[in-house]
N, C-alpha and C positions, 0 to 999 in steps of 0.2 A: 764660859767663853767670852762673855761680855767684859769680864775683868781683864783678860788677856788682850782683847781688842782695845780697851781703854789704855793699857800700858803702851801698846804699839802706837796709838795715836799721840800719846803724850811724848814719847820718844821722838816721833817724827816732828811734832810741833816745836819741841825744844831745839832739835837739830837745825830746823829751818830758820829759827829766830836768833840763834846764838852762833856767830861765826867763829868763836873760839873753840868750839867742839870739833875734835878731829875724828873721834870714833863713838860708836853707840855706847860703849861701856862708860864713857865719861859722864853720860847723862845720869847714871846711878849715883854719882857723887854730889849732884846738885841737891841742896836742901829743899828747894821748891818741889822737885820731883818726889822726894820722900814724903813731903807734907801732903801732896795730892794722893799718894798711895794710902797713907793713914786716913785721909779724909774719905776716900772711897770705901774703905773697910768700915769706918765708923758710921758712914751714911747708910750702909747696908743694914747694920744693926739698928740704927735709928728708925728706919722704915719698918722694921719688924717689931717695933715697940720694945726693944731691949735698950732702954735709955741709959742705964748704968754702964753696960758694956760699951755702948757707943761713946759715952763721955770719957770712960777710962782710956779707950784707944785714942780719942782725940787729945786728951791731956798727955798721954805718952808721946804722941807725935809732936805736940807743942814743946815738950821738954827736950826732945832730941833735935828738932829743927829750928825752934824759935819762931815758927809760923803757926798761927792758930786759925783753923777753918772749922767753924761749928758744924756738927753732923747734920743739922737741919738745913743747911745751906744747899741751894740748888745751883750748881755751877754748869757752865757751858761745857761742851765736849772738849774743845781744844783751848786750853787755858794755861797761862804762864803767870806765876807769881814772881815779881821782881822786887824783892825788898832792897832798898838802897842803903839803909842803915839799920842797926838793931832796934832803934826806937820805933821804926815804921813797920815792923814785922806783923803787928796785929792787923788783920784784915776784917772788915765788917761785912756782914751779910744780912740783907733785909729780905727774907723770904716770906714774911707774913703779909701777904697782899690780898 
């Protein structure tokens, strides 16, 4: 249930912050939304110590969206990635504190 709640929160966040979206289904076309879904799945496997599976899912998401979020990263609940050009799609995460 937490995964479905995460998706609902992300849809709500994107719809609130992007005035160009007319319907909920348009959110599924955004690469940042897809990248967050891939991140959430890979983060689950990373927490379960399945590092190879987590890295594979993360790399697959990076190839499909152009946005890389490391599975170790701890993100906030309501988050939007806004890449402005293709060279700035790599996001850094510093979770070793």
